[in-house]
Structure formats: C-alpha cells, structure tokens
N, C-alpha and C positions, 0 to 999 in steps of 0.2 A: 388695570382690570385683570383678574386671574380666573382661569377656567379649570375646573377639576374634571379630568377625563376618567370615565369608567374603566374598569379592568378590561384588558384585551382578551377576548375569548377566542375560540378556534376560528370564528368567522373573520377575525382580524378587523372588526369594526369598532369605532369609537363613538361614544355618546357624550356630548358636551353640555354642561350646565354652566352658563355664564352668569356671574354675579357682579352687579355694578350698582353705583349709588343712584338714587332717584329722589326727586323733590315731591313732597306730598302736595297735592292740589285739591281744592274744593270744587266739586262739579258745578258748572254754571247752572243757575236756576232755569227751569223750563218756563218760557213766557206764557202768560195767561192769554187765551184767545180773546180778541177784542172784536165786538160786533160793530161793523161799519154801516152807518145808515146809507140807504140808497140815495143817489143824487140824480137830479134831472139833467136835462141837456145843458143847462147853464150853470149847474152846480147849486141850484136853489131847490128848496123843498117844494113839491107840487102844492097846488092850491088845496086848502083844506087840511093840510098836514103840518104839523109842527116839526121843527128840526129834530126833536127827540123821538118822533114817530118813525118806525121802520118804513122805508119806501122801496118800491120795486123799480128796477132800471128799465128805461125805454130801449128795447132792442134795436131801434132804428137810430138811436143817438150815436154820433161819432165819439170814438175814444179820445181822451186827452193824450198828448204825447207822454211816453214813459220817461221818468226822470233818469238822468245819466248817473249811473252808480260807480263809474270809474273802472270797470273790469271789462276787457275785450271779450267778445265771443270766441270760443275755441276754433282753431283752424283745422278743419277735417281733411285737408289735403294729404295725400299719401306720402309718408316719409319712410324710407327703408330702415331707419334705425328704430322705428317704433312699431312693434307688432300689432298694437291696437289699431293704428291707422291702416296697416296693411290688410288686416282682417276686415275692417270696416269698409274698405274699398272693394271687397268682393261680396258675392252673394253668400251669406252665412250658411246657407243650406246646400250650396253647390259643392260637389265632391270631385276631387282630382288627385292624381298621383303626385307624390312629392319626393324630394331628395333632402338630405341633411348633411351637415358637416360640423366639425368642431374647429374653431380658430383659437390660436393663442397658446397651445400646449406643446408646440414643436420644440420650443427652447428647453423643455424639461425632458427627463427620461420617461416618456409616456407610453412605451410599448405595452407594458402590462396593464396600464390604466386604460388604454384604448381597447384592449382585449376584454377586460372586465366590463367596461361600459357597453360594448357590443353585446355581451351575454345578457345584460340586465336591462338594456335600453328599451323603452316603449317605442321610440321612433324606429329603432332598428327592427324590433319584433314585427312591426306592421309595415315595414318598408315594402314597397311594391303594391300596396293596397291603397285604394282611394280613401280620402278623408276630407271633411269639410273644415272651414276655417276655425270653428270652435274646437274641434278635435285636435287640430295642429297646435293651437295655442296651449291646450291642456297637456299634450304630450311634451311639448317643448319645456313647459314649466316643471313637469315631473322629472324629465331628464336633467334639467338644470340642478334640481335637488340631488339627484343621483350623482351627478358629476362633482358637485360640491362635497358630498360624503366621500367619494373616492379620492379627491384631492386631499382632504383632511387625513385620510388613512395613509397618504404618502408624505404627510408633514406640511402641507400647505393650508394653514389655518386662516389666512387672510384673503383667500381667493374671492374674486368678484366675477359673477357670471351673468351676462346679459343675453337674452334671447331676442331674436328678430326673425321675421319672415320676409324674404326677398320675393316680391310678387313677380310671376311670369307664367308662361303656359304650364310650367312644372314648378310650383313654388319651392324655394330652397329655405329650409329651416336651419338657422345658424345659431350655434351656441358659442358666443364670444367670451373667452376666458382670459382674465388677468390673474395668474396664479398667486402673485404676491411673493413674500419672502418664505424661504424654506426654513421651518423651525428645526432647531438642533438641541440635543440634550446638553444641559449644563452640568448635570450630575447623574450618575448611575450607581445605585447602592444595592448590594445583594446581602441582605441580613441573614445571619446564621451560617454563612459559608465557611467561616473560620473553624467551625466544628469538624470540618472534613480534614483538618490537619494539613499534612504536606500535599494532599490531593486538591486543596482549595485553589491554588493558582491555575491548575489545568482546567478546573471546572469553570472558573471565571473566563478563561480563554474560550471554552466551549460555548458559553452563553454568547459571547461575541459582541454584544452591544456595549458601547463605551461612550464617554463624553465626546461631544462634537459630532457624533453620528446623527444623521437625520432622524426625526421622530417618525419612523416608518413602521407601520403596524405589521407588515410582512416580516421585517427583520426581527421584530420583537417576538412574534409568535414562533418563528423559526429558531430563534435563540433559546426560547423556553423549551421547545421540543428537543434541541440538541443537548441542553443542560440535563433534561430528564433522562435522556438516553445515556449520556456520559456518566452521570452519577451512579446509574445502575451498573455500568461497565467497570466502574472503579471500586466496586465492592460494597455498595450501600443498598441492600435489597428493600429496605423499608423507608427510603428517602421520600420526602414530600416537597414538591416544588409548587409554590403558590402562584397565583396570577399576578402579573405585574400591575402596579398602580402608577399612573402617570398624572402629573400636575403640570398644566400648561400655563405659562406666564405670557400674556399677549403684549404686555408693555415692553418686555425685553426680547420677545419672539424666541423664547427658549422653553425647555421643559425639564423636569426631573423624573427619574424612574426609580421605583423601589420594588424589589423582589424579595420575598421571604422564602428561605430554604431551610428545611430540617433534615440533615443527612441521616440521622437515626443510628449511626454507628456502623463501622465496617464489619463484615462477616466472612466466614469461610464456608464452603459447601459441607453439609453434613450428609445425611442419608436421603435416598429417594424412597418415598412412602406412597402407598396406593390409597387413594380416597375411596370411601364407600361407593359402590356402584360401578367400579372398574371391572370391565367384562372382556378385556382383550388380552393384555400382557400383564404379568406380575411385575413387581418392582425390580426384581433381579434382572429381567430382560431389558427393561427400560434403562437400567444402569449400564448394560452392555452397549446400548445404542448411544448413550450420552457421551459427550466429549469432555467430561470433567469427572474428577474423582473426589472422594471425601478428603478434606484438607486443602483443596485448591481454593484460591481467592474467588469470591463470588463474582460472577460476570453475567449480567443480564443477556448479553449477546449469545452466550452458550445455552441459555434457557430458550431463546428464540430458535436457535439451531436445533435443539432437541425437539421442539414443537414441529418444525418442518420435517425432520427426519421421521417422526412418528406418523405424520400424515402421508409421507411418501411411501410408507410400507403398503399403502392401499387397503390395509385392514382396519383402519381407523377413520371414522366419519367426523369426529369432533374430539378436540383435545382441550382439557382444562389443566393448566399448570400454574401453580402459584407458590411463592416462597412462604414458608411458615417458620416460626421460631424453632431452632434446633434444641437438642437436649442440653447444650451448654450455651452460655450467653454470647459466645463469639461465633456460633455456627448458625446456619440456616438450612433447614431441610426443604426438599422439593416435593410438594404434594402433586400427584398426577391422577387424573381421572380420564379414562378413554371410553368413547362410545364406539360400538362395533359397526363396521361397514359390511355390506353384503359380501360374503367370502367367495362366491363362485364367479368364474369368468368363462364365457364361451367366445371363442375367436375364430374367424375364418379369413381366408386369403385366396384370391384368384390372381393368376399371373401368366405371362407368356414371355419367353426369352428366346432370342435367336440362338439356336444350338442346344437350348434346354427344353424347348417345347412348352406345351401348356401344362399348368400345374394348379391343383386345388389343395388347400390345407385347412384342416379344422382341428381345434383343440378344446379340451375341457379342463378347467383347473379349479381345485379347491385350495385356496391360498393359505388356509390355516387348519388343515386336516390333522396335522401333528404339531400342536402348539409347543413353543412359540414360533410362528412363521414357517412352519413346516408345510410346504405346498406339494400337492400331488397333481401331475399333469398327464393326461392321456392325449396323445397327438397322433394324427394320421395325415398322410400325404398321398394323393392320387394324381398321377401325371402321366404324360405320354412317355417320359423317360425315367420316371422315378416313382416308386411306391414305398411307403414307409409306415411303420407302426412303432410307437415307443411309449415307455412309461418312465417318467422323470420325477424324482424326488429332489426338492430344492429347499434348502433352509437359508433364508436371508439373515444377515446380521448374526452370523454364527460365531458366538463367543467374542465378537468385536464388531464395531461399526463397519458396514459395507464389505464384510467378509462373507462369502457365499460358498456353501457346501452343496455340490450337485452329484447325485447318483442316478444313473440311467441304464436302461436296457432297451435296445432297439434292434429291429429287424428291417433291413433295407434291401430293395432290389433296384439297382442302378444300371441303366442301359445307355451307355455313351458310345460315341464313334470309336473311342480308343479301347473300350472293354465293356463287358457285361458282368456285373458282380452281384452276388447274393451274400449279404454280410450280416452277421450277428455280432453285436458289440455289448460288452459290459464295461462301463467307464465311471470314473469318479474324479472330481476336480474340486480343489480348494483354491479360491481366488479372491483377490481384492479388486473390486470392480469400480468403474467410473460410470457416471450417468449424467444426464442433462441437468439434474438438480444439484449434484455435487460432483463437479468435474475434478478428477484427481490428477495430480502431476505424475505420480508413480503408481503403476498397477502391476500385478504379477499373478501368476497361476502355477499351480503344481497339480499334476494329474497322473492317472494310471489307466491303461486300457488293455483289455483282453479281447482279441478279435479273431473270429473264425470267418473266412471269406472264400466262397467258391467263385472263381473268376475265369472268364473266357476271353482270350485274345487270339492273336495269330503268331505263328513263327515268322520272325522278320525276314529271314532269308528266303522262305518259300511262299509265305502268305497262307499257309495251311492253318486252319483253326485248331486251337488246343484248349484244354480245360485243366485248371490246377486248383488245389485247395491249399490255402495259407492259414497258418495259426501264428498270430503275431501278438507279442507283448510289447507295450510301449510306455515310456515315462515322459510325456510331453511337459515342458515347462516354458514359461514366457516371462519377459520383463519389458515394460514399456514406459517411456517418458513422454509426457504430453506438455509441451510448452506453448501450445496454441491458446487463442483467446476464446474459442468456442468449439463444442464437441461436434456439432453437425454442420456448422458453417464457419470454419476458421478464416480469419482475415489477416492475421499476423502471427509470427512465432514459428515453431518447428516441432516435429514429432520424430521420435526414434523408437524402434521396437526390435526385439530379437526373440526367436523361437528355437528351442533345442529339444530334439526328441530322440533319445537313444532307443533303439528297437531291436528285438530279437525275433527272428522268423524261423518257423519250422515248415519246410516244404521239401520233402525228401531228406534234407539234412538241416541241422541247426546252424544258423549263421547270424551275425549281427551287423548292424550299420547305424549311422547317425544322420538324421535329417536336421539341417540348419537353415534358417531363413532370417534375413535382415531387411527391415523396412525403414525408410526415412522420407520425410516430406517437409517442405518449407513453404511459407506463405508470406508474401511481401506486398503491402498496399502501394499502389501507384496513383497519386492524386486522390480524389475523394470518391471515385466510382469504379475503380479497377483494382482487382487483386490478382497478382501473378502467383500461380501455384505450381509447384513441381514436386515430383516424387521419384524414388528409385526402389527397386526390390531385387535382391540377390539371394539365390538359394543354392544349396549343395547337398548331395548325398554321398557320404564316404563310407567305405568298408565293404561294399558289395557291388558287383556289376549290375548294370541296368536290368538285364533279363532275369536276375534272381529276385529283384525287388518286385513285390506285387504291383500290378498295373495301377491299382487304386491308391498306392502310396508314392507314386512317382510325381515329378513336377510337370505341370502343364501351363500353357499361356494362351490368352485370347478370351475376350468377353468384356462385359461391362465393368468389372473390377480389375481388369488386366489391360490388354491392348485392345482398345475399342476399334471397331471397323471389321474385326474378325469374329468368327463364331466361337462359341464356348469351347475351350481346350483345343482349338484347331491349329495353333501355331507349333512349329517344330518338326522333327523328323517324322516320316510317315512310312507305313508298311506298303507292300505291293498293292494293296487294295485302296491306297491313298487315304488311309485312316491314320490319325495321329497315334504315336506309341509312347509319348512322354519321354522324360529324360532324367538325368542325375543332377543337372544344374540349370539355373534359371537366371535370366537377365531381363529387367523391365525398366523403362523410363517413361515418364509422362510429364507434359507441361501444358498448362492451359491458362487463359486469361478470363477471369470472371468479371464481366462488365455489367454493372447495374444499368439497365436500359431505360425503363420508364415504370413508375409505380413500383409494384412488387415483382416485376419481371426482370430477368437478366438474360444476357447472351454469353455463351461460353465457347469460343473456338478452342480446339485442342489438337495436340499432336502426341501420339503414343508410339512406342517402339519396344520390341522385345523378341526373345528367342529362347528355345530350349536346346540344350546340348547333351550329348552322351557322355562327355567328360565329367569328372567329379567337380571341377572348378568352373565357375561361370566365365564366359567369354563376352566379347563385345563385337563379334563379327556376324555377318549374315543376318542382321536385324530385320525383322518385318515391321513396316511402318503403317500406321493407320491415322487418319485425320477425319475431322468432321466438326460439327457445331452442335451445341446443346442449348436448351432453354431451361431456365430455372424460374420457378415460382416460389418466392420467399414467404412461406406461411408462418403463422405464429409458433408452430412446433418444429420448424426447420424447413430447408429448401426441398422442393419436389423436383426431381431431376428427369429430364428427357433428353437423351443424347442420340444423335444419328451420325454414324460413322461409316467410312469406306476405306478399304485397304489400298495403300499406295502401290505396293509391290506384292500382289496376291500370289498365293500358290495355286496350282490347278485345283479347281473345285471350290474355291472360296467364293462366297456370295459377295456381290458388289455393295450391298447395303446391310447394315446391322443397326438395330434399334434397341435402346436400353432405357428402362424406367425404374426409378427407385426413390427412396426417401434419403435425403442427405447428399452431400457432394460425393464425387467419385472417389476422393481421398482427402 
C-alpha cells in the first residue's frame, strides 16, 4: 500500500490519501416486510376466523419463550479500557472537573510534540472546567485525531491511539499511544540544483535533508527555508524553490522526497534605482547607506541589511526593496521605494543625581530638515546646577554608512562644587558610531572645539574666590575597540578606548597642553547566572600646571559613572573650603558581580576605587573606596540600573549614601 503525501506548506502539516485494493460487493437485498397473523393463547386462530384472517393478540395471554439465537447479551460492567462503559456508568448529564494525560510517547523525542499538542488540544483548552461524560468522550476523540496528525508530522505513520476514561471523583482522560515505526527517507532528490554550478554542493548541504533522515515535516520546512536563504546569498536573485513532494511507502516504512529548484542564473549588483512614489531619500543616498557596490556578487543578506538600515534612520515608515533585471544580463539592479515617517520628535527628561541636583531637559528635532538626514535639534536644560541652551545640526550616514557629522553651538551655565562656569562653545565632530542595532567593533571620532568660558573658583593657597576667562581651542579625537557581545548588557569579551585632545588656551598668555584618557573593561561569565565585570580608567594632562588649566577642563572623580558611593566630582584634593579642585591625573577601578536573581531582576554587588592627583602621571596611592549593591531590571531595550553606594573611607563632608539611576550597566 502506497500513500502520496501532499506538499509541505508553511504549517508543516501533511495530508495523506491512502490507495488500496478493494473487492466489489453487491449490496444485500432489503427484506420485504411480512405480515404475521395474530395468534391466540394456544397458537390457534380464534373462533370464527380462518388462519388467513388477521387476528388481534390477547393482552392477557402469556408470551412464549424467546428462541435462543446463540448471541450473549452485552456486559455493561465498567471496564477501565473501554470509554463507552466508563461513560455509561456515570450520569451522562453530570458535570465534573477532569484531568488528562498521554501515555506511550516518552520513548520518542516528544518535547516539541507535547508543546504543540498543549497549544491545540481541546482537553487542555478546557482543563479546569467541568464537563459531562459525552463532552469528555468527544474531546478525547478530537485530541486523538490531533495527536495522530502531530505524530505523522514527525514521521510516525503507523501510530495507534486508544482513548479511555478512568472513572473516579476526578475522571482521568487517557490517550494511550503506540507510535509504531519511525519512517525514514529512502531517497532525496533536488531537481535543477546542478544549474547552480560549483555552488550546488553547498546548496544541497544547506537544505540538509538526506536519505535515512526521519520523515519530519519540521526538518523539511526548515531545510526549504535555509535553501531559499542560501541560494539568495550565493548570488541567485531570481531563484525559485518549489514545495517538496513526498511519497510514503507503508509496506517498506520509507518515503521519497522530490524538490524542484530553478536557480535562474548568478548575478552581480548593478545600480540602485528609485521606484515611483519614493518620497524620502534619492537613490544616491540609499547607495551611501548600502554595504555593497556595483560589481559585487549579489547577496540577499545585504539587501536585508539595507532594509534594516533604512528603517533605523527613523525617517522611513515602510521599505519596498526588490531585485530587478539590470542593464546587462549578468547584473541585477535594486529598486527601492520608501514611505515617509513623521519627521518631528519632541523629547523630555526628568532626573536627580546626588551631587548633580534636579534636572529637566526638553528637546525638539526635525530629523530631515536638510535632506538627506540633516536634522536640526533645539535643546534646553533647566536644573539646580546646570542650565543649557543649544542648537545642533546632525547629518547621519554622511557620505558613508554610520558616519555622523555634528555641528553645534551651545551656551551653558554650570554650577559645581569645584567651579562655576558660563561657557559658550562652537564644536564640530565627524565620527563612526555604534548603536544597539549595528554594534561596531571599531569606532572613532575627529573633532574641533572653540570655547569661551568665564569660570569662578578659589585660590588654593588662601581660599579666596577668583574669576578668570579662558579661550580654548581643542582637537579631540578618540578610538575605541568593542569586543563585547552586547552594547548595553555585555556578558563576555572586553572593550578598550583611548581619547586624545591637544588644546591651546589663552588666559593671560598662550600655552598648550594635552589631555589623554584610557579606558578598559572586561566581562567574564561564571556559571549560567553570574557575570564578573571589571574596568579601569587612567587619565593625564601634560604640558601645563594644574592651576593654569581651566577648572572645567581638569579631571574629576566620583559619581555613578565613576566611583560609586561618592558625590559627583567629590573625590580628590580640596581647597580650604573643602570643595574639590580637580587634578592633572586620574586613576579609577571598578569590579562588580552581575547576578541574575529571579525573572528579569538581578542583584549587583560592587566595589569601586579611585583618586585624583596633581602630578601629570596617575598614581595608585591614597585611593578612595566605595561599595554598595545595585538592582537591575532587564527590559527588552536594555537593563535599567539602580545603584546604592556608600564610601568606605570618606573625606570630611562626604555623604554616607549615594543613589544612581540610569539605563544600561555602569560600564
């Protein structure tokens, strides 16, 4: 007997038509009703009637014994293996809660089968609700059919399922399964794959299904999807992969699979062209974002990457990208249509930090005021220790993917314990950025700054206040390497970063100096729920004494992104008024254990250390230590951090408790 199975669709279900021999039979004739004459008490016709005359029975006459027909009456005693008798032994209308189980599938790999059964089962959907005997019988039979279909999808075509109800105060519905033999492929044929040339062996490997594999619908559908993806990555933009046809042979308990593939010829990338109705970027800017150039071998993965990048600009609500025949037979053009997203953004932020005070920020952005991707942002900050107003021009994907040009003008009033500064800044930066969508291994930045700053601090030797105006020109640069596995919540790997800023200052006379900073962090998983994280930061200013460097350009330590447990910028040497004065070198260390506690919550004990020095080179003496514990909530967009710290060896005036809240880990 041979069954032909329909093509495997996305739902991974099979429909089987069984063809077998049959013997033609003539239906038995329907017997003609015979009228039986009524009999008297002795089997004789009553007086006055002939035997052919219809007679009525005497209701008081005894019945003659029934003849023995040789068939015993059914035994209606309750038997556990017969659901009919179990149901008959109960009141058909009585409703009660029930339980259910499946026996006989533990010997097969049934984890996914049980999961799918639970999702579709009528018994499981109504579990916990009362049901009568007839409902239980119907649900058991429905679920037996469901289980049989699921077993066939896994390659068990000869399964036998018996349902029964074990009567008790809480009836147990049992589906007893005999899976039978697991069917395997006798042959697997991919027609047309030879047209892919030297790419054919790799495509066959991508499909993955081969002779002697189980006839498993999940494996077949997954293989079809992998083959479709891989053939696009291998340079065939117009390839067509058909649905697999499967023929099952019940006599040998095997099957054959046939799949039709039309590669359609390999292509190289041609031009990017805009489809009618494109209202966001022109084809030239899309080409700047794309990670392929004309002449590169076609790769469908690069098309998917371009689609994600266009959406990530936040200026596009929908993307339609499709390959079209190029100007030459061996090329494929990429046609793009973009639908515009709302271009305006209004954002606000409220916060409080120990040492930084209360802070409110609001900003308005037009993300495409200067196409393509030329955004203008107006930003304002009102706080107890900071007031800011700025205008920022930002062009994303500037002449290359993930390259950002930023120009800004800002006026800031900053009131810290160390200084009070009113600063006007003109700055420009060209940088290669990383983000949570496309985390980069290497990032860099090149910048230029012109700063005019009126700053007030004190004379260290006397504590008398003073006011000075600084004019500063700086060329800040940075280079960073990220070898971690996640931008906001790294669990393994390491990061290294360096910053260099040559600066020229005019304050009475012209002098120069260089600010340098090095950052490094490492992440090591321990077991399945603990990550040990550590970091260090070293900084130096060479070329000028501390007192000549503007207070706002010196190094400081303390706070949520520095040494926790201390107030913002509170660590280091202090003036006669017990206010920090900053320094020319910096040393910081941190270590913490990130422990997944329960659900999406984690506990993070930490120990930080650091200090500020007046010497140009960082030292490792006189460190201030802070310790504490944090709570992490791991949301879909990254961990939310709450740290509570305390200083171990505080300086006079340091608070005993400091609290920090932010998005992302501390480092």
